[in-house]
C-alpha positions as CSV (number, residue, x, y, z in Angstrom):
1,M,0.0,0.0,0.0
2,V,1.3,3.7,-1.0
3,E,2.4,6.2,2.0
4,L,0.9,9.6,2.5
5,F,2.5,12.9,1.3
6,Q,2.8,12.1,-2.4
7,T,3.5,15.0,-4.6
8,D,2.7,13.4,-7.9
9,A,0.6,15.7,-10.1
10,S,-1.9,13.0,-11.0
11,V,-2.6,12.4,-7.3
12,L,-3.2,16.1,-6.6
13,D,-5.4,16.5,-9.7
14,K,-7.5,13.6,-8.5
15,L,-7.8,15.0,-5.0
16,K,-8.5,18.6,-6.0
17,P,-12.2,19.6,-5.8
18,T,-13.9,22.0,-8.1
19,I,-13.0,25.5,-6.7
20,R,-14.5,28.7,-8.0
21,P,-11.6,31.2,-8.7
22,R,-11.5,34.6,-7.0
23,S,-12.4,36.2,-10.3
24,D,-15.9,34.7,-10.0
25,W,-16.8,37.0,-7.1
26,A,-14.1,39.7,-6.8
27,E,-14.7,41.9,-9.8
28,G,-13.5,45.4,-8.9
29,L,-12.3,44.2,-5.4
30,P,-8.5,43.8,-5.5
31,P,-6.4,43.4,-2.4
32,V,-5.8,46.8,-0.7
33,G,-2.4,46.0,0.6
34,P,0.6,43.6,0.2
35,L,0.1,39.9,0.8
36,E,2.6,37.5,2.3
37,V,3.2,33.8,1.6
38,E,3.8,31.3,4.4
39,D,7.2,29.6,4.4
40,E,5.7,26.4,5.8
41,V,2.2,25.0,6.3
42,R,1.9,22.8,9.4
43,F,-1.8,22.7,9.9
44,L,-5.2,23.5,8.5
45,L,-7.5,26.0,10.3
46,V,-11.3,26.0,10.0
47,H,-13.4,29.1,10.6
48,H,-17.0,30.2,10.2
49,T,-18.3,33.6,9.1
50,A,-20.9,33.8,11.9
51,S,-23.4,35.2,9.4
52,P,-27.0,34.0,8.8
53,N,-27.5,30.5,7.3
54,T,-30.6,31.6,5.2
55,Y,-28.8,32.7,2.1
56,S,-29.7,31.2,-1.3
57,E,-27.3,29.8,-3.8
58,N,-27.6,32.9,-5.9
59,E,-26.7,35.1,-2.9
60,V,-23.3,33.5,-2.2
61,V,-21.3,36.0,-4.3
62,D,-22.9,38.9,-2.6
63,Q,-22.1,37.3,0.8
64,I,-18.4,37.0,-0.1
65,R,-18.3,40.5,-1.4
66,G,-19.7,41.7,1.9
67,F,-17.1,39.8,3.8
68,Y,-14.4,41.5,1.7
69,R,-15.7,45.0,2.5
70,F,-15.9,44.3,6.2
71,H,-12.4,42.7,6.3
72,T,-10.7,45.5,4.3
73,G,-12.7,48.3,5.9
74,P,-11.8,50.4,9.0
75,T,-13.1,47.8,11.5
76,K,-10.5,45.1,10.5
77,G,-8.1,46.8,8.2
78,W,-6.8,43.7,6.5
79,P,-5.4,43.8,3.0
80,D,-7.9,41.3,1.6
81,V,-10.6,39.0,2.7
82,A,-9.2,37.1,5.7
83,Y,-9.4,33.5,4.6
84,N,-7.9,31.4,1.8
85,F,-11.1,29.5,0.9
86,F,-14.8,29.7,1.5
87,V,-17.3,26.7,1.6
88,D,-21.0,27.6,1.2
89,R,-23.9,25.6,2.5
90,F,-24.6,24.2,-0.9
91,G,-21.1,22.6,-1.2
92,G,-19.6,25.3,-3.3
93,I,-15.9,26.0,-2.8
94,W,-14.5,29.5,-3.5
95,E,-11.0,30.9,-3.6
96,A,-10.9,33.8,-1.1
97,R,-7.6,35.6,-0.5
98,E,-5.9,36.4,-3.8
99,G,-3.3,33.7,-4.9
100,S,-4.6,31.0,-2.6
101,L,-5.1,28.5,-5.4
102,T,-1.4,28.4,-6.2
103,Q,0.4,29.1,-2.9
104,P,-0.2,29.3,0.8
105,V,-1.0,33.0,1.2
106,R,-0.9,34.1,4.8
107,G,-4.3,34.9,6.2
108,D,-5.7,37.1,8.9
109,A,-8.0,36.3,11.8
110,T,-9.8,37.9,14.8
111,G,-7.6,37.7,17.8
112,G,-4.4,37.4,15.7
113,S,-3.1,35.0,13.1
114,Q,-0.5,32.4,14.1
115,G,0.6,31.7,10.6
116,F,1.8,28.2,9.5
117,A,-1.8,27.5,8.3
118,V,-4.2,27.6,5.4
119,L,-7.6,29.1,6.5
120,C,-10.9,27.6,5.3
121,S,-14.1,29.3,6.3
122,L,-17.7,28.0,6.3
123,I,-20.2,30.6,5.2
124,G,-22.8,30.7,7.9
125,D,-23.2,30.4,11.7
126,Y,-22.5,27.0,13.2
127,T,-22.8,27.7,16.8
128,E,-25.8,25.3,16.9
129,T,-26.6,24.5,13.3
130,P,-24.6,21.6,11.8
131,M,-23.0,21.7,8.4
132,S,-25.1,20.4,5.5
133,D,-24.0,17.1,4.0
134,A,-22.8,18.8,0.9
135,Q,-20.9,21.4,2.9
136,Q,-19.1,18.8,5.0
137,Q,-18.3,16.7,2.0
138,S,-16.8,19.7,0.2
139,L,-14.8,20.8,3.3
140,T,-13.4,17.3,3.6
141,Q,-12.3,17.1,0.0
142,L,-10.8,20.6,0.2
143,L,-8.8,19.7,3.3
144,A,-7.7,16.4,1.7
145,W,-6.3,18.2,-1.3
146,L,-4.6,21.0,0.8
147,S,-3.0,18.5,3.2
148,E,-1.6,16.5,0.3
149,L,-0.5,19.6,-1.5
150,Y,1.4,20.9,1.5
151,G,2.4,17.6,3.2
152,V,0.3,17.9,6.3
153,D,-0.2,14.7,8.3
154,T,-3.9,14.4,9.0
155,K,-4.1,11.1,10.7
156,P,-6.2,11.1,13.9
157,G,-4.3,12.3,16.9
158,T,-1.5,13.9,14.9
159,Q,-0.2,17.2,16.3
160,T,2.3,19.9,15.3
161,N,4.3,22.4,17.2
162,F,5.5,25.9,16.4
163,I,6.4,29.2,18.1
164,S,3.5,31.6,18.3
165,R,3.6,34.9,16.4
166,G,1.3,36.3,18.9
167,S,-2.5,36.1,19.5
168,N,-4.9,36.8,22.4
169,K,-4.6,33.2,23.4
170,W,-0.9,32.4,22.7
171,P,1.5,35.3,23.4
172,E,4.3,35.8,21.0
173,G,7.2,33.5,21.5
174,S,5.2,30.8,23.3
175,E,5.2,27.2,22.0
176,V,1.9,26.1,20.5
177,A,0.9,22.4,20.2
178,T,-2.2,21.8,18.0
179,A,-4.0,19.2,16.0
180,T,-3.2,19.3,12.3
181,I,-6.8,20.0,11.5
182,A,-7.9,22.7,14.1
183,G,-10.6,25.2,14.7
184,H,-10.1,29.0,15.1
185,R,-10.7,28.7,18.8
186,D,-7.5,26.6,19.2
187,M,-5.5,29.7,18.1
188,S,-7.5,32.6,19.5
189,Q,-10.0,33.4,22.3
190,T,-13.1,33.0,20.2
191,S,-16.1,30.6,19.9
192,C,-15.4,30.3,16.1
193,P,-16.1,28.0,14.2
194,G,-19.1,27.2,16.4
195,D,-19.7,24.2,18.7
196,A,-21.6,22.2,16.0
197,V,-18.6,22.3,13.7
198,Y,-15.9,22.1,16.3
199,D,-17.1,18.7,17.4
200,V,-16.8,17.5,13.8
201,I,-13.3,18.9,13.5
202,Q,-12.2,17.0,16.6
203,N,-14.0,13.7,16.1
204,Q,-14.7,13.2,12.3
205,L,-12.6,15.3,10.0
206,P,-9.2,13.7,10.7
207,T,-10.5,10.3,9.9
208,E,-12.5,11.4,6.9
209,V,-9.8,13.5,5.4
210,T,-7.2,10.8,5.8
211,S,-9.5,8.2,4.3
212,V,-10.1,10.3,1.2
213,R,-6.4,10.8,0.7
214,Q,-5.6,7.2,1.2
215,R,-8.3,5.9,-1.2
216,T,-7.0,8.3,-3.8
217,L,-3.4,7.3,-3.3
218,D,-4.3,3.6,-3.5
219,Q,-5.6,4.2,-7.0
220,F,-2.1,5.2,-8.1
221,S,-0.2,2.4,-6.2
222,P,2.3,0.7,-8.4
223,T,1.4,-3.0,-9.1
224,T,4.1,-5.6,-9.0
225,P,4.1,-7.5,-12.3
226,E,3.8,-11.3,-12.0
227,T,7.0,-13.1,-13.0
228,T,6.5,-16.2,-15.2
229,Q,8.4,-19.2,-13.8
230,P,9.2,-22.3,-15.9
231,E,6.8,-25.1,-15.4
232,I,8.1,-28.0,-13.4
233,S,6.3,-31.3,-13.5
234,K,5.3,-32.0,-10.0
235,P,3.1,-34.8,-8.5
236,T,-0.4,-33.7,-7.8
237,L,-0.9,-35.8,-4.8
238,Q,-1.5,-34.1,-1.5
239,L,0.3,-35.1,1.6
240,D,-2.5,-37.3,2.9
241,D,-3.0,-38.9,-0.6
242,R,0.5,-40.2,-1.0
243,P,0.8,-44.1,-1.1
244,I,2.5,-45.6,1.8
245,L,5.4,-47.8,0.7
246,R,6.5,-50.7,2.9
247,S,9.6,-52.8,2.4
248,A,9.0,-56.5,1.8
249,P,9.6,-58.4,5.0
250,V,12.9,-60.1,5.3
251,V,12.8,-63.5,6.8
252,Q,15.7,-64.1,9.0
253,P,16.9,-67.7,9.2
254,N,16.4,-69.5,12.5
255,S,16.4,-73.0,13.8
256,S,12.7,-73.5,13.2
257,T,12.4,-72.3,9.6
258,S,15.7,-72.8,7.9
259,L,15.8,-76.6,7.8
260,P,12.4,-77.3,6.3
261,L,13.0,-74.7,3.6
262,V,16.3,-76.2,2.6
263,A,14.8,-79.7,2.6
264,G,11.9,-78.6,0.4
265,A,14.3,-77.0,-2.1
266,I,16.4,-80.1,-2.3
267,S,13.4,-82.3,-2.8
268,A,12.1,-80.1,-5.7
269,A,15.5,-80.2,-7.4
270,L,15.7,-84.0,-7.2
271,G,12.2,-84.3,-8.7
272,I,13.2,-82.1,-11.7
273,V,16.4,-84.1,-12.3
274,G,14.5,-87.4,-12.1
275,G,12.0,-86.3,-14.6
276,L,14.7,-85.3,-17.1
277,V,16.4,-88.7,-16.8
278,A,13.1,-90.6,-17.4
279,M,12.3,-88.5,-20.5
280,R,15.8,-89.1,-21.9
281,T,15.3,-92.9,-21.4
282,R,12.0,-92.9,-23.3
283,R,13.5,-91.1,-26.2
284,N,16.2,-93.6,-26.5
285,R,13.7,-96.4,-26.6
286,N,11.6,-94.9,-29.3
287,T,14.6,-94.4,-31.5
288,D,15.5,-98.0,-31.3
289,T,11.9,-99.2,-32.2
290,G,11.2,-96.7,-35.1
291,Q,8.5,-94.7,-33.2
292,P,8.3,-90.9,-33.6
293,T,10.0,-88.8,-31.0
294,G,8.3,-86.2,-28.8
295,S,5.4,-86.3,-26.4
296,D,3.0,-83.9,-28.1
297,D,-0.4,-85.5,-28.7
298,E,-1.1,-83.7,-32.0
299,E,2.1,-85.1,-33.5
300,N,1.2,-88.6,-32.3
301,Q,-2.2,-88.3,-34.1
302,K,-0.6,-87.3,-37.4
303,S,1.9,-90.0,-37.4
304,G,-0.8,-92.7,-36.8
């Protein structure tokens, strides 16, 4: 079976979900400041927008454009929308911060961004409301692709460590230990991404994401060709079917068996010799009297 963290393009292409590019929602809304790229991605961070869940599919673009204005406005003052990706309740996935489809652009977050992460935000409020099936499936596929792309180990129980860049939960310079699929509340003092989603992050996503990755990798596992060996004639009998061969018994001579055996053999030999002598005598007599030789009855009948 193939190991995780493959970088083969065919594997990544298979894992990559359909993602709507930033251009599908951001017309006329460019970044308002410089964007940085992470040197290393160590974990994946899930957020929610804490906005109403009643939007229609046709309203998703307007929702995202509203997040952009809020994030780049005077309240937050960030250079672009905070996250790398959005996932709507219909299962749609959207590129958020510019450049996120091709590189790990550093995001922003309320309470401070620790870095070392790719940020994925669910559109809606998941304090009590669970994700839709389509939304959870899309989030799982997105995290599977991102983790394979950046070499993040997502197996259940896996953690990563790094030095904090500063947040209202982890002061700058402190060592942070976190699961490789985490919620915003793990990095900052916040209820984000909502209790209903945080439970899924802790108890389901690591298993589901890792399973998606492994199933995809298994499709590209190299198969070992069978080697053809020369045929060798072999008996087909199984162990229990083999005939049992026994040596013929050897009779050892002893006082009770050897003498009768010898005597019988001598008697038989004398009988044979006696028969030969008698036959020779008859032939001689027949020759003297002019009778045909031989003892075959057919011959005797012809001569008569």
